[in-house]
Steps between C-alpha positions, in 0.01 A plus 500: 500500500345740753543468878148375557553210262843427650354501850225260397761262357719536808214421739423192292858380560695632202848560646619700197212745538569529872870557437418780254285675760749438781784644293322837480569568868783255576773765516295712739423192709870412528588856594228495769618167640859620508402805703342260750763225525815691387664181377561436131607142578141418606318734264481280190380204707230708663386641166495150349305364799249783456451411132454127574263554791295756311467278194409198713228705671383690191169313494416668834553850359158664536590835338382700802840670461735531204725209412799715595358569847414133543855392404654766726292357784651156442849649476444703816393193694813315387717798592322525835587137576861578406520818711329389819785255561733799529535778754389850420790729416606773742561857379876458561532206257689717249740615771580139583562427133737796478691377805532152346626638168748734668639209698532259206755557225353206306150648493634837391689326219172344382340846493789636293498202264126528432525877464789472252392199294121464505285683242259559792770591750477878491429711804236771488377680807135489392519121475646484848202698625285227346711240683461696823123524453481122460707447815288736708179343370619167639482644852121499463267214591457286188142607423591869532799450272291317240222759504742793466695346212190389309331839536788741457743309277263301278179708500264236639175645629400461865221259395748284307744494793209397722436209265868400508531518879139394570437813704231768491576831332494666842771266627711558189478878547612453861794282392604760243476788747706315762761401241542855374524644851757243611721539193473879503611504862795266434616706202472825694727372775744302284544664162779758497456558126219744568532546876831609652396341829458156341745223584536342154666649192581162343387596150739793483783312668486212250476753218828657618669158499383372161464832315798699636519725193132589514410829661311407814292815515400473134382143555301604804337788318382268224263350752170681539496358852803709595380810316172485689641414843509860616142585410295181540381330817584140586182358347568675169861378506374146550275541196801616297690189608209286387486681166871439444485134610197430282701598191773242571485130418726338762560202269593694186673818609854613424617387844289187547795264548689742722204546732433128505843452658436778752164340582666163547754662732212645700319169524825341615550770763156443653526120486266415209799366304759287678789584269530782248698268272243219487400341167635657183671774698771248583650604166539854631688369800731286290567783254587752768 
């Protein structure tokens, strides 16, 4: 059955037809939502709520945008409600996470356990750059963050982002420009990977801990970002970061589980999580 016929059935209330259409972009939707909320514990619920709300409202779908854009709008509104209850992250959030991990033997043991036992517990520097990009994006106002991620990670057009955020194309372009400028400035002053004057070299430091036999310089030189750092300006380096991040699925990468624990450590350090060992992580505490 073609998409047009499926869409007609879905709009008439056929949940199987709607599910078939939803499944075509579900993985991308989950990846997008994770980049916004950075919490796998809430991700499935938010994705499920998006599906239910979209299906319940499907009769109002006027097709002035694609079904995907319309569903992403619903998901974005749900994520917005989730995020506006929380404080915006500061650029030093990763530093605070590092301090917490250094001061907690139990947390470090969780990192080692996940790294050693999980099939998605590897550490790769390029994936940590993706993690870093997500963290820095969360220093932006929510609408700037959403616009940047939709445009540069998931190839939504400015008009589609305007539909999702209910803003004019001119406003969306302004949000994107501000987001790029802010993140470029933060990276320039923080990232020591490509700037010797930066204050953060976390990706390389963790690589030395978890990949001690791996040649550090060889790993660095694998990254086009590092190769280009001597000849490109800061805007071009930001574009290279985006290109690298766009190629990584934060939910299905080789180090997904490892970075989830680092992210949880970060959210604990800044007060979004009361206790690193909440919920199922109690088993890590008891096993340590």
